[in-house]
N, C-alpha and C positions, 0 to 999 in steps of 0.2 A: 504494500500500500504506500502511496506517496505521502511524504512528510514535508509539508510546506512551512511548518513553524520551526523556530530555532530550538524549541525544547525537544528533547528525546522522548518519543512516545513509544509505548509498547503496542504490539499488534493486538487488535481486539480479540478477545477470547470467545465471545458468544454473540448471539444476535442482538442482545440488549446493548452491548458496547458498540457494535456496528451501527445500530440505529442512532445511538448517541453521537457518534462520529459524523454520520450523515446529516443530522440536525445541525451540528456545528458548522459543517461545510455549507449547508443551505443558508444559515444565518450570515456567514461570511459572504456568500454570493449575493444575498440581498443588500448587504452593506456596500459591496463593490458596485452593484447596479445603481444604487442611489447616488453614490459618489460620481459615477459616470454621467448620470443625468445632470448633475450640478456642473460638471466640467463641460458638457455640451452647451449648456446655457451660457457659461462664461466665455466659451470659445467665440461665440458670435460677437461679443463686444471687445475682444482683445485685438491688439495690433496684428494684422495678418498680411498687410500689403504695405510695401515700402518702395518709394520712388525718390531718387535724388538727382538733381541737376546742378552742376557746377557752372559758374559763369563769371565774366569779368564786366561789371557794370560801368567801370571808370577807366578811361584810357591811361591815366597816370599810374595806375597800379598794374604791375605785371602779373600774369598768371590768373588762373581761375580760382581765386581765393574765396569768392562769395558762393553761396549755395542756397537752394531751396530743397527742403526735405518734407515729403508727405508721408504721414503715418496713418493708415486707414484700417478699419475693421471690415468685417464681411459685407456690410451694407455700404461700403465706401464712405463711411463717416469717421471723423477723427480730427486731425490737425495738420496744417502745413506750416513749417517753420522756415523762415528765411533769414540768413545772415549776410549782411552787406559789409564787406571789408574795405577799409581805406587805410592809408598810411597814418591818418590822424586817430583812427579808432575803429570800432566794430559796432554795428547796430544789429539787433536781433528782433524779429517780428514774428508773432504767432497769430494764425487766423484759424477759426474753427471751420470744419468742412462737414457738411451734412449731405449724404447721398451724392457725393462727387462735386458739390457746389458750395460756395461760401456766400454769406450775406455781405461780406466785404469784397471790395474790388481786388482781383487777383492779377499779379504781374504775369507776363508770358512764361517766365521761368517757373512760377508757382503752378500755373496751369499744366505745364509740361511735367512737373514732378507728380502732380495728381494723376495725370494720364499714364505716366510710367508705372505708378503704383497699381493702378487698375489693371494693367497688363500682366501683373504677377498673380499667382495663386497663393494660398496660405503658406506654401513652402518656399516662397521667394523665387520660384521658377516661373518662367513665362508660360502663359496659358496656351 
């Protein structure tokens, strides 16, 4: 018989012990099933899709030091974060996203980051 616990258990000697062991396994299965349902519900609102676009908004700064990062859940809701880098400093902006859109105006880079994130599935792989 399989022993999934860390404790050393003896083999059941009679039908009563077998039934007791089966009840314990059934109770464990019910707990695991309940936990799985909770995980399924939480999965829908967790970050599943990520898209990032690097860009250079200013000519005087070399390289693509600025970026927009979209972090979305299953329903394409979440946040897009944009960091604008200059030699004088760095500005960071966050905008909420609901079902792929925002109530705030989005830059082209933010739109691209959201679209890139929509192209990925929950594993970060392209659909």
